C-alpha positions as CSV (number, residue, x, y, z in Angstrom):
1,M,1.3,-6.4,-11.7
2,P,4.6,-7.6,-10.7
3,T,5.0,-10.2,-7.9
4,S,6.7,-9.3,-4.6
5,R,9.6,-11.5,-5.6
6,A,10.1,-9.4,-8.9
7,L,9.9,-6.2,-6.9
8,V,12.4,-7.3,-4.4
9,A,14.6,-8.7,-7.2
10,A,14.5,-5.2,-8.9
11,A,15.4,-3.4,-5.6
12,A,18.2,-5.9,-4.9
13,S,19.6,-5.4,-8.4
14,A,19.7,-1.7,-8.1
15,Y,21.3,-2.1,-4.7
16,L,23.9,-4.5,-6.0
17,A,24.7,-2.1,-8.9
18,N,25.3,0.7,-6.6
19,V,27.5,-1.5,-4.3
20,A,29.5,-2.6,-7.4
21,L,30.0,1.0,-8.5
22,G,30.9,2.2,-5.0
23,T,33.4,-0.7,-4.6
24,A,34.8,0.0,-8.0
25,V,35.3,3.7,-7.2
26,Q,36.7,2.9,-3.7
27,T,39.3,0.4,-5.1
28,R,40.2,2.9,-7.9
29,L,39.1,0.5,-10.8
30,V,36.7,3.3,-11.9
31,D,37.1,7.1,-11.7
32,T,33.7,8.8,-11.3
33,S,35.1,12.1,-10.1
34,R,33.6,13.8,-13.1
35,H,30.4,11.9,-12.7
36,R,29.7,11.6,-9.0
37,W,26.0,11.9,-9.6
38,M,26.0,8.3,-11.0
39,H,26.5,6.8,-7.5
40,H,23.9,9.2,-6.0
41,A,21.4,8.4,-8.8
42,L,21.8,4.7,-8.3
43,Y,21.3,5.3,-4.5
44,I,18.0,7.0,-5.2
45,V,16.9,4.3,-7.6
46,A,17.8,1.6,-5.1
47,S,16.0,3.3,-2.3
48,T,12.9,4.1,-4.2
49,L,12.6,0.5,-5.6
50,T,13.3,-0.8,-2.0
51,V,10.3,1.2,-0.7
52,A,8.2,0.1,-3.7
53,A,9.2,-3.6,-3.0
54,I,8.2,-3.2,0.6
55,A,4.9,-1.6,-0.2
56,G,4.2,-4.1,-2.9
57,S,4.9,-7.0,-0.6
58,F,2.7,-5.6,2.1
59,V,-0.2,-5.2,-0.4
60,R,0.4,-8.9,-1.5
61,R,0.7,-10.0,2.1
62,S,4.1,-11.4,1.4
63,P,6.6,-11.8,4.2
64,R,9.2,-10.3,1.9
65,G,8.2,-6.8,2.9
66,W,8.9,-7.5,6.6
67,L,12.3,-9.1,5.7
68,L,13.3,-6.1,3.6
69,A,12.0,-3.3,5.7
70,P,15.1,-3.2,8.0
71,A,17.3,-2.4,5.0
72,L,15.7,1.1,5.1
73,V,17.7,1.9,8.3
74,P,21.2,1.8,6.7
75,L,19.9,3.3,3.5
76,A,18.5,6.2,5.4
77,L,21.8,6.6,7.4
78,L,24.0,6.7,4.3
79,P,23.6,10.3,3.4
80,R,24.3,11.4,7.1
81,I,27.4,9.5,7.9
82,G,31.1,10.2,7.2
83,H,33.1,8.7,4.5
84,D,34.9,6.2,6.8
85,A,31.7,4.4,7.8
86,H,30.0,4.6,4.4
87,A,30.8,1.3,3.0
88,V,30.2,-0.6,6.2
89,T,26.8,1.1,6.6
90,G,25.9,0.5,3.0
91,L,26.7,-3.2,3.3
92,A,24.5,-3.6,6.4
93,A,21.5,-3.6,4.1
94,A,22.8,-6.7,2.2
95,P,21.4,-9.4,4.6
96,W,17.9,-8.0,4.4
97,Y,18.0,-8.0,0.6
98,A,19.3,-11.6,0.6
99,G,16.6,-12.6,3.2
100,A,13.8,-11.1,1.1
101,L,15.1,-12.8,-2.0
102,L,15.5,-16.2,-0.5
103,V,12.3,-16.5,1.5
104,G,10.2,-19.4,0.2
105,G,6.5,-20.1,0.4
106,R,3.7,-19.5,-1.9
107,K,4.1,-17.0,-4.8
108,H,3.3,-13.5,-3.9
């Protein structure tokens, strides 16, 4: 069974991959107009892994779950907001991923 740190690392990796793809599309380094589903699929993977990391951290009584849980708010808002606020809302989750990754203490 993976540790809470491994679960959080997997969630953070999927989140960062989605941020990287979104940034590359927004800056026109990549054109996904024929493959828009890629960004949406990464969003689903990142969100699912985030929920799994939170649940796994709670089961292991790790503080990482509490630190990562607020990231669910901007993730939940993303499909409901306009294009102009999309990037800022998505990036609002970043500090929570960082905090959950950086928390010290005993291994969970």
